[in-house]
GUPATOR-351843 format. One record per residue: x, y, z of N, C-alpha, C in turn. Coordinates in pm, whole numbers. Example, Ala and Ser with C-alpha at 12.3 -4.5 7.8 and 13.67 -1.06 7.14 Angstrom:
BEGIN
[[1319; -569; 780]; [1230; -450; 780]; [1320; -330; 780]]
[[1285; -225; 708]; [1367; -106; 714]; [1290; 3; 787]]
//
This chain:
BEGIN
[[11516; 27; -10291]; [11654; -21; -10292]; [11680; -94; -10424]]
[[11779; -45; -10501]; [11812; -108; -10629]; [11903; -228; -10607]]
[[11876; -333; -10681]; [11968; -446; -10680]; [12088; -408; -10765]]
[[12194; -487; -10760]; [12315; -457; -10835]; [12319; -537; -10964]]
[[12325; -471; -11079]; [12330; -542; -11207]; [12471; -589; -11239]]
[[12483; -667; -11343]; [12616; -708; -11390]; [12682; -598; -11473]]
[[12599; -521; -11544]; [12652; -415; -11631]; [12566; -290; -11618]]
[[12630; -175; -11645]; [12558; -48; -11639]; [12591; 35; -11762]]
[[12488; 65; -11840]; [12498; 150; -11958]; [12460; 291; -11914]]
[[12558; 380; -11907]; [12536; 512; -11849]; [12466; 610; -11942]]
[[12441; 570; -12067]; [12379; 665; -12160]; [12319; 591; -12278]]
[[12187; 587; -12284]; [12120; 523; -12397]; [11998; 605; -12437]]
[[11946; 572; -12556]; [11827; 640; -12606]; [11721; 536; -12642]]
[[11678; 462; -12543]; [11568; 366; -12563]; [11438; 439; -12597]]
[[11436; 571; -12577]; [11321; 653; -12612]; [11325; 697; -12759]]
[[11426; 655; -12831]; [11442; 692; -12972]; [11340; 617; -13059]]
[[11293; 679; -13168]; [11198; 610; -13256]; [11247; 476; -13309]]
[[11377; 454; -13313]; [11429; 325; -13360]; [11387; 209; -13269]]
[[11345; 241; -13148]; [11298; 138; -13055]; [11145; 135; -13044]]
[[11077; 213; -13126]; [10932; 228; -13109]; [10855; 98; -13125]]
[[10904; 7; -13208]; [10829; -116; -13233]; [10868; -232; -13144]]
[[10988; -229; -13088]; [11032; -346; -13009]; [11106; -307; -12882]]
[[11069; -193; -12823]; [11134; -150; -12699]; [11117; -254; -12588]]
[[10999; -312; -12580]; [10973; -412; -12476]; [11067; -532; -12490]]
[[11096; -570; -12614]; [11186; -683; -12639]; [11328; -645; -12599]]
[[11370; -522; -12631]; [11504; -476; -12592]; [11516; -473; -12440]]
[[11411; -430; -12373]; [11412; -426; -12226]; [11418; -566; -12166]]
[[11350; -661; -12229]; [11353; -798; -12178]; [11493; -858; -12193]]
[[11560; -825; -12302]; [11697; -874; -12320]; [11791; -813; -12216]]
[[11768; -688; -12182]; [11846; -623; -12078]; [11826; -693; -11944]]
[[11702; -727; -11914]; [11672; -794; -11787]; [11742; -929; -11781]]
[[11737; -1002; -11891]; [11802; -1134; -11896]; [11953; -1123; -11876]]
[[12013; -1017; -11932]; [12158; -999; -11923]; [12201; -920; -11801]]
[[12105; -876; -11718]; [12131; -797; -11598]; [12204; -667; -11632]]
[[12143; -590; -11721]; [12197; -461; -11764]; [12102; -350; -11722]]
[[12154; -251; -11652]; [12080; -130; -11619]; [12121; -19; -11715]]
[[12036; 82; -11729]; [12071; 192; -11819]; [12006; 323; -11778]]
[[12074; 432; -11814]; [12018; 566; -11802]; [11965; 605; -11939]]
[[11834; 629; -11948]; [11772; 673; -12074]; [11771; 826; -12073]]
[[11823; 883; -12180]; [11856; 1025; -12182]; [11760; 1108; -12267]]
[[11720; 1221; -12213]; [11634; 1313; -12285]; [11713; 1413; -12366]]
[[11656; 1458; -12477]; [11717; 1562; -12560]; [11625; 1681; -12578]]
[[11499; 1664; -12544]; [11398; 1771; -12549]; [11285; 1731; -12454]]
[[11175; 1806; -12456]; [11068; 1777; -12362]; [11005; 1640; -12385]]
[[10975; 1608; -12510]; [10910; 1480; -12539]; [11000; 1362; -12503]]
[[11128; 1372; -12539]; [11221; 1262; -12511]; [11249; 1251; -12361]]
[[11251; 1364; -12291]; [11271; 1361; -12146]; [11151; 1297; -12077]]
[[11032; 1333; -12123]; [10910; 1276; -12066]; [10905; 1125; -12090]]
[[10947; 1083; -12209]; [10947; 941; -12241]; [11051; 867; -12158]]
[[11164; 931; -12133]; [11267; 869; -12049]; [11214; 844; -11908]]
[[11143; 942; -11855]; [11084; 929; -11721]; [10979; 818; -11720]]
[[10899; 811; -11823]; [10796; 707; -11832]; [10858; 568; -11834]]
[[10964; 551; -11913]; [11032; 421; -11919]; [11093; 386; -11783]]
[[11152; 486; -11717]; [11212; 462; -11586]; [11108; 424; -11482]]
[[10994; 492; -11485]; [10888; 462; -11388]; [10830; 322; -11407]]
[[10831; 275; -11531]; [10766; 148; -11563]; [10857; 27; -11557]]
[[10989; 50; -11548]; [11080; -64; -11558]; [11194; -57; -11456]]
[[11216; -167; -11389]; [11329; -177; -11297]; [11458; -172; -11376]]
[[11558; -105; -11320]; [11688; -99; -11387]; [11699; 9; -11492]]
[[11594; 89; -11508]; [11598; 202; -11601]; [11588; 331; -11520]]
[[11675; 426; -11553]; [11676; 556; -11487]; [11668; 664; -11594]]
[[11623; 783; -11554]; [11600; 890; -11651]; [11693; 1009; -11631]]
[[11731; 1066; -11744]; [11808; 1190; -11749]; [11725; 1289; -11830]]
[[11700; 1407; -11776]; [11609; 1502; -11842]; [11682; 1630; -11880]]
[[11657; 1679; -12000]; [11723; 1802; -12040]; [11707; 1834; -12186]]
[[11779; 1938; -12229]; [11766; 1992; -12363]; [11902; 1990; -12432]]
[[11912; 1912; -12537]; [12034; 1899; -12617]; [12068; 2035; -12680]]
[[12197; 2067; -12696]; [12231; 2198; -12752]; [12181; 2220; -12894]]
[[12171; 2112; -12974]; [12127; 2128; -13113]; [12011; 2036; -13151]]
[[12010; 1913; -13104]; [11904; 1818; -13141]; [11785; 1832; -13048]]
[[11718; 1945; -13057]; [11614; 1976; -12958]; [11484; 2027; -13019]]
[[11466; 2009; -13150]; [11343; 2052; -13218]; [11315; 2202; -13202]]
[[11421; 2279; -13183]; [11404; 2424; -13172]; [11344; 2471; -13041]]
[[11340; 2385; -12942]; [11279; 2421; -12813]; [11369; 2515; -12733]]
[[11307; 2588; -12643]; [11380; 2667; -12544]; [11355; 2603; -12408]]
[[11439; 2638; -12313]; [11429; 2578; -12179]; [11300; 2618; -12110]]
[[11232; 2518; -12054]; [11107; 2539; -11982]; [11129; 2495; -11837]]
[[11159; 2590; -11752]; [11193; 2560; -11612]; [11081; 2485; -11540]]
[[10959; 2528; -11560]; [10845; 2465; -11491]; [10829; 2319; -11534]]
[[10843; 2293; -11663]; [10828; 2158; -11714]; [10934; 2065; -11655]]
[[11060; 2107; -11660]; [11167; 2021; -11612]; [11169; 2010; -11459]]
[[11124; 2113; -11392]; [11114; 2104; -11246]; [11011; 1999; -11207]]
[[10901; 1996; -11279]; [10799; 1895; -11253]; [10854; 1754; -11278]]
[[10925; 1735; -11389]; [10982; 1603; -11419]; [11086; 1561; -11314]]
[[11160; 1657; -11264]; [11268; 1625; -11169]; [11217; 1568; -11038]]
[[11087; 1582; -11013]; [11030; 1528; -10890]; [11019; 1376; -10891]]
[[11028; 1316; -11008]; [11022; 1171; -11017]; [11150; 1111; -10957]]
[[11133; 1011; -10872]; [11247; 960; -10795]; [11354; 894; -10881]]
[[11320; 852; -11002]; [11421; 785; -11086]; [11486; 879; -11186]]
[[11464; 1009; -11171]; [11540; 1108; -11247]; [11672; 1129; -11175]]
[[11783; 1093; -11242]; [11912; 1093; -11170]; [12016; 1188; -11230]]
[[11980; 1261; -11338]; [12075; 1354; -11398]; [12003; 1454; -11488]]
[[12074; 1561; -11524]; [12022; 1664; -11614]; [12102; 1662; -11744]]
[[12034; 1648; -11855]; [12099; 1645; -11986]; [12021; 1557; -12081]]
[[12068; 1534; -12205]; [12205; 1570; -12228]; [12213; 1714; -12273]]
[[12296; 1787; -12204]; [12313; 1929; -12232]; [12461; 1954; -12260]]
[[12492; 2071; -12310]; [12632; 2100; -12336]; [12651; 2193; -12454]]
[[12760; 2169; -12528]; [12796; 2253; -12642]; [12830; 2166; -12762]]
[[12784; 2207; -12878]; [12814; 2134; -13001]; [12840; 2234; -13113]]
[[12968; 2253; -13144]; [13006; 2348; -13248]; [13033; 2279; -13382]]
[[12998; 2152; -13393]; [13030; 2077; -13516]; [12941; 2116; -13633]]
[[12825; 2174; -13603]; [12733; 2211; -13711]; [12681; 2354; -13692]]
[[12771; 2442; -13652]; [12732; 2580; -13625]; [12704; 2652; -13757]]
[[12593; 2725; -13767]; [12558; 2796; -13891]; [12647; 2918; -13915]]
[[12610; 2996; -14014]; [12692; 3111; -14053]; [12707; 3212; -13939]]
[[12600; 3235; -13864]; [12608; 3329; -13752]; [12669; 3256; -13631]]
[[12796; 3223; -13646]; [12865; 3137; -13550]; [12863; 3193; -13408]]
[[12899; 3318; -13394]; [12907; 3378; -13261]; [12772; 3377; -13190]]
[[12668; 3411; -13263]; [12533; 3413; -13206]; [12492; 3274; -13159]]
[[12523; 3172; -13239]; [12487; 3035; -13202]; [12566; 2987; -13081]]
[[12694; 3019; -13076]; [12775; 2979; -12961]; [12724; 3043; -12832]]
[[12685; 3168; -12839]; [12630; 3236; -12722]; [12499; 3174; -12678]]
[[12415; 3136; -12776]; [12288; 3070; -12743]; [12313; 2939; -12670]]
[[12406; 2859; -12723]; [12435; 2730; -12661]; [12494; 2746; -12521]]
[[12582; 2842; -12504]; [12642; 2864; -12372]; [12535; 2904; -12271]]
[[12445; 2992; -12311]; [12339; 3036; -12220]; [12248; 2919; -12183]]
[[12213; 2837; -12282]; [12127; 2720; -12256]; [12197; 2622; -12163]]
[[12326; 2599; -12185]; [12400; 2507; -12099]; [12409; 2560; -11956]]
[[12441; 2688; -11942]; [12454; 2744; -11807]; [12321; 2741; -11733]]
[[12211; 2758; -11803]; [12079; 2750; -11740]; [12057; 2609; -11684]]
[[12094; 2508; -11762]; [12076; 2370; -11715]; [12175; 2335; -11606]]
[[12294; 2392; -11613]; [12392; 2372; -11506]; [12336; 2425; -11374]]
[[12281; 2546; -11378]; [12223; 2604; -11257]; [12106; 2518; -11207]]
[[12027; 2468; -11298]; [11914; 2383; -11263]; [11963; 2256; -11193]]
[[12067; 2194; -11250]; [12121; 2071; -11192]; [12173; 2094; -11051]]
[[12247; 2201; -11032]; [12302; 2232; -10900]; [12189; 2256; -10800]]
[[12089; 2332; -10841]; [11980; 2365; -10749]; [11895; 2243; -10713]]
[[11894; 2142; -10800]; [11816; 2020; -10775]; [11903; 1905; -10725]]
[[12029; 1931; -10700]; [12119; 1829; -10646]; [12146; 1713; -10739]]
[[12149; 1743; -10870]; [12168; 1639; -10971]; [12296; 1661; -11050]]
[[12358; 1553; -11098]; [12476; 1568; -11184]; [12434; 1602; -11326]]
[[12529; 1651; -11404]; [12506; 1682; -11544]; [12548; 1566; -11633]]
[[12473; 1545; -11741]; [12512; 1453; -11847]; [12547; 1542; -11966]]
[[12677; 1554; -11994]; [12723; 1657; -12088]; [12759; 1600; -12224]]
[[12708; 1668; -12327]; [12741; 1642; -12466]; [12835; 1753; -12511]]
[[12949; 1717; -12568]; [13042; 1819; -12616]; [13111; 1773; -12744]]
[[13097; 1854; -12848]; [13166; 1827; -12974]; [13231; 1955; -13024]]
[[13361; 1947; -13044]; [13440; 2059; -13097]; [13421; 2186; -13017]]
[[13405; 2170; -12884]; [13380; 2287; -12799]; [13441; 2272; -12660]]
[[13537; 2183; -12644]; [13590; 2154; -12510]; [13653; 2275; -12442]]
[[13729; 2361; -12512]; [13784; 2479; -12442]; [13676; 2567; -12380]]
[[13568; 2594; -12453]; [13460; 2676; -12398]; [13388; 2605; -12284]]
[[13366; 2474; -12300]; [13299; 2399; -12195]; [13382; 2399; -12067]]
[[13511; 2376; -12081]; [13600; 2374; -11964]; [13605; 2511; -11896]]
[[13603; 2618; -11976]; [13602; 2753; -11917]; [13479; 2773; -11830]]
[[13364; 2730; -11880]; [13240; 2744; -11803]; [13246; 2661; -11676]]
[[13289; 2536; -11689]; [13295; 2448; -11572]; [13393; 2499; -11467]]
[[13508; 2550; -11511]; [13606; 2606; -11416]; [13544; 2722; -11338]]
[[13478; 2811; -11410]; [13418; 2928; -11347]; [13310; 2887; -11247]]
[[13223; 2798; -11289]; [13112; 2756; -11203]; [13160; 2668; -11087]]
[[13268; 2595; -11109]; [13322; 2510; -11002]; [13371; 2596; -10885]]
[[13427; 2711; -10918]; [13471; 2802; -10812]; [13351; 2852; -10732]]
[[13240; 2864; -10798]; [13119; 2915; -10733]; [13046; 2806; -10653]]
[[13038; 2686; -10710]; [12953; 2582; -10651]; [13029; 2466; -10586]]
[[13157; 2453; -10615]; [13236; 2346; -10553]; [13180; 2208; -10581]]
[[13166; 2128; -10477]; [13124; 1988; -10492]; [12980; 1975; -10541]]
[[12902; 2081; -10532]; [12764; 2074; -10580]; [12757; 2060; -10732]]
[[12863; 2103; -10800]; [12869; 2091; -10946]; [12945; 1964; -10981]]
[[12875; 1870; -11043]; [12935; 1741; -11076]; [12869; 1687; -11202]]
[[12930; 1583; -11258]; [12868; 1525; -11376]; [12962; 1439; -11458]]
[[12914; 1403; -11577]; [12985; 1312; -11666]; [12990; 1369; -11808]]
[[13106; 1353; -11872]; [13121; 1391; -12013]; [13093; 1266; -12094]]
[[12977; 1263; -12158]; [12936; 1142; -12229]; [13003; 1134; -12366]]
[[13020; 1010; -12415]; [13080; 983; -12546]; [13213; 1057; -12559]]
[[13301; 1034; -12463]; [13429; 1105; -12463]; [13512; 1061; -12583]]
[[13559; 1159; -12660]; [13636; 1128; -12781]; [13752; 1225; -12797]]
[[13820; 1249; -12685]; [13938; 1336; -12685]; [14057; 1260; -12628]]
[[14168; 1328; -12614]; [14289; 1264; -12564]; [14304; 1271; -12413]]
[[14416; 1218; -12364]; [14440; 1210; -12221]; [14452; 1347; -12156]]
[[14508; 1445; -12228]; [14525; 1578; -12170]; [14390; 1644; -12141]]
[[14297; 1628; -12233]; [14163; 1683; -12210]; [14092; 1608; -12098]]
[[14109; 1475; -12097]; [14049; 1395; -11990]; [14098; 1442; -11854]]
[[14227; 1468; -11844]; [14287; 1512; -11717]; [14220; 1641; -11668]]
[[14189; 1732; -11760]; [14125; 1859; -11721]; [13988; 1835; -11659]]
[[13915; 1737; -11711]; [13785; 1704; -11653]; [13800; 1635; -11517]]
[[13898; 1546; -11508]; [13921; 1478; -11380]; [13957; 1578; -11271]]
[[14035; 1681; -11309]; [14073; 1784; -11211]; [13953; 1861; -11159]]
[[13844; 1859; -11236]; [13719; 1923; -11193]; [13626; 1823; -11126]]
[[13674; 1701; -11109]; [13598; 1591; -11049]; [13481; 1548; -11137]]
[[13495; 1565; -11269]; [13398; 1515; -11365]; [13449; 1383; -11422]]
[[13357; 1290; -11440]; [13393; 1162; -11502]; [13374; 1171; -11653]]
[[13424; 1068; -11724]; [13404; 1058; -11869]; [13353; 918; -11900]]
[[13275; 905; -12006]; [13226; 772; -12043]; [13265; 739; -12186]]
[[13291; 611; -12208]; [13334; 561; -12339]; [13226; 473; -12401]]
[[13219; 479; -12533]; [13122; 402; -12610]; [13188; 288; -12685]]
[[13108; 221; -12770]; [13158; 113; -12853]; [13261; 154; -12956]]
[[13281; 285; -12972]; [13385; 333; -13065]; [13521; 274; -13029]]
[[13545; 252; -12900]; [13677; 200; -12860]; [13697; 54; -12901]]
[[13593; -11; -12954]; [13609; -148; -13002]; [13658; -153; -13146]]
[[13658; -37; -13217]; [13702; -41; -13357]; [13798; 71; -13396]]
[[13845; 147; -13299]; [13952; 243; -13325]; [14042; 251; -13203]]
[[14171; 282; -13229]; [14266; 297; -13119]; [14289; 444; -13084]]
[[14209; 533; -13142]; [14230; 676; -13125]; [14222; 721; -12979]]
[[14148; 647; -12898]; [14125; 693; -12760]; [14190; 601; -12656]]
[[14277; 513; -12704]; [14345; 419; -12613]; [14422; 491; -12503]]
[[14489; 600; -12538]; [14569; 672; -12439]; [14481; 726; -12327]]
[[14367; 781; -12363]; [14276; 834; -12260]; [14222; 721; -12174]]
[[14186; 609; -12236]; [14135; 493; -12162]; [14240; 442; -12064]]
[[14364; 436; -12108]; [14472; 385; -12024]; [14508; 482; -11912]]
[[14503; 611; -11943]; [14542; 713; -11846]; [14441; 731; -11734]]
[[14314; 716; -11766]; [14208; 749; -11671]; [14211; 662; -11546]]
[[14193; 720; -11428]; [14173; 638; -11308]; [14047; 554; -11327]]
[[14051; 430; -11286]; [13936; 341; -11306]; [13809; 396; -11242]]
[[13825; 470; -11134]; [13709; 525; -11063]; [13645; 643; -11133]]
[[13709; 691; -11242]; [13661; 813; -11308]; [13603; 788; -11447]]
[[13576; 663; -11480]; [13520; 635; -11613]; [13390; 553; -11601]]
[[13309; 565; -11706]; [13183; 491; -11715]; [13176; 422; -11850]]
[[13093; 318; -11856]; [13065; 248; -11982]; [12928; 292; -12032]]
[[12917; 316; -12163]; [12789; 356; -12222]; [12778; 302; -12363]]
[[12656; 304; -12416]; [12636; 261; -12554]; [12598; 376; -12647]]
[[12527; 477; -12595]; [12465; 580; -12679]; [12372; 515; -12782]]
[[12319; 398; -12748]; [12228; 328; -12839]; [12108; 417; -12869]]
[[12057; 413; -12993]; [12081; 312; -13097]; [12199; 340; -13189]]
[[12287; 432; -13150]; [12399; 471; -13237]; [12527; 394; -13204]]
[[12622; 400; -13296]; [12759; 346; -13283]; [12768; 209; -13214]]
[[12709; 111; -13274]; [12717; -25; -13219]; [12862; -72; -13218]]
[[12902; -144; -13113]; [13039; -192; -13104]; [13062; -317; -13189]]
[[13187; -348; -13214]; [13222; -479; -13269]; [13176; -583; -13167]]
[[13109; -691; -13206]; [13088; -743; -13341]; [12951; -707; -13401]]
[[12891; -598; -13354]; [12755; -563; -13398]; [12752; -440; -13490]]
[[12868; -397; -13539]; [12873; -277; -13624]; [12779; -291; -13743]]
[[12711; -181; -13773]; [12616; -182; -13882]; [12475; -216; -13839]]
[[12461; -265; -13716]; [12330; -296; -13662]; [12287; -186; -13565]]
[[12162; -189; -13528]; [12114; -96; -13426]; [12181; -130; -13294]]
[[12236; -31; -13228]; [12299; -53; -13099]; [12192; -70; -12991]]
[[12224; -147; -12887]; [12133; -169; -12774]; [12210; -165; -12643]]
[[12142; -134; -12534]; [12211; -129; -12404]; [12284; -258; -12368]]
[[12233; -374; -12411]; [12302; -499; -12374]; [12442; -506; -12433]]
[[12466; -431; -12540]; [12598; -434; -12602]; [12703; -358; -12520]]
[[12663; -298; -12410]; [12760; -234; -12321]; [12862; -337; -12270]]
[[12824; -463; -12274]; [12918; -569; -12235]; [13045; -563; -12320]]
[[13030; -532; -12449]; [13146; -524; -12538]; [13233; -403; -12505]]
[[13171; -295; -12461]; [13246; -177; -12420]; [13331; -208; -12298]]
[[13271; -277; -12202]; [13343; -312; -12080]; [13461; -405; -12111]]
[[13438; -502; -12198]; [13548; -591; -12240]; [13662; -513; -12303]]
[[13626; -417; -12389]; [13728; -336; -12456]; [13805; -250; -12356]]
[[13735; -192; -12260]; [13802; -112; -12158]; [13906; -196; -12084]]
[[13868; -317; -12046]; [13959; -405; -11973]; [14080; -442; -12059]]
[[14055; -471; -12186]; [14164; -511; -12276]; [14262; -396; -12299]]
[[14209; -277; -12326]; [14296; -161; -12351]; [14376; -124; -12227]]
[[14313; -136; -12111]; [14380; -102; -11986]; [14468; -215; -11934]]
[[14456; -333; -11996]; [14528; -452; -11950]; [14496; -483; -11804]]
[[14366; -482; -11774]; [14319; -508; -11639]; [14223; -627; -11640]]
[[14202; -683; -11524]; [14111; -795; -11509]; [13969; -754; -11551]]
[[13909; -824; -11646]; [13774; -787; -11694]; [13670; -780; -11583]]
[[13681; -871; -11487]; [13584; -871; -11377]; [13600; -747; -11290]]
[[13723; -707; -11266]; [13749; -586; -11188]; [13690; -463; -11258]]
[[13708; -455; -11388]; [13656; -342; -11465]; [13503; -344; -11468]]
[[13447; -463; -11487]; [13301; -476; -11489]; [13240; -424; -11359]]
[[13293; -468; -11248]; [13243; -426; -11117]; [13258; -275; -11099]]
[[13372; -222; -11141]; [13398; -79; -11125]; [13299; 5; -11205]]
[[13263; -40; -11327]; [13170; 37; -11408]; [13033; 48; -11342]]
[[12991; -57; -11275]; [12863; -54; -11205]; [12874; 33; -11080]]
[[12979; 13; -11002]; [12997; 90; -10879]; [13010; 239; -10908]]
[[13084; 272; -11015]; [13101; 414; -11050]; [12967; 479; -11085]]
[[12887; 409; -11163]; [12756; 463; -11202]; [12667; 484; -11080]]
[[12665; 387; -10991]; [12583; 400; -10870]; [12630; 519; -10786]]
[[12761; 539; -10779]; [12816; 650; -10699]; [12786; 785; -10765]]
[[12814; 796; -10893]; [12800; 924; -10962]; [12654; 969; -10969]]
[[12565; 873; -10995]; [12423; 908; -11007]; [12347; 891; -10875]]
[[12419; 858; -10769]; [12362; 843; -10635]; [12242; 750; -10635]]
[[12262; 633; -10695]; [12158; 530; -10699]; [12172; 445; -10574]]
[[12062; 426; -10504]; [12067; 347; -10379]; [11972; 229; -10389]]
//
């Protein structure tokens, strides 16, 4: 039985080399601040490390999967990920998805590769009763097409979160209509580009995340991001939405527990 934290960081990379020397210290700061986090895999080694961190520390959960591009050239290994999924603190599959921001010259071939890899992980998530942790850059129309098609096939069994959401309210609405949530990072503390989406979203359909060690929020810009800084994301969400900060804080924790089925 998990206790209830004050804050929940829905997406972090404590398994990143940037934390190799002081991960224990970062974890102790999280414990002091009552912050839980999902540590996300991008390939086999990072997924395995996420599971190890989750097994060893209260308040840490693991997400296992293969990133569309940042994956060291790996291909999907069903046996490997099936074995990892047996760990009780594995709560999602990813980060998987589509990323067309750095597609090489053979664009069509690369897009087909990414779509096939994503659909394989989608099928894996559904078969294992887990939500997806989705990465999407410059590929939302294709991603939505896949999700629409698969939603007709799998219904409520297909669920998940669009991490690091950086689109407008119209795109957000399309994900909400599929019963997918979206999560916001510290980017919302230093740009107003996503205010409309933050304001439009039902409170029950959003999550707070850091994507640490990347994109630290104000007032920590330029420094390594950490899960404890999710507090600044939650403050920003409340301010942009013009809602009670305590109400938003509680909702971010409750939403994470519901979406990832943490008990």
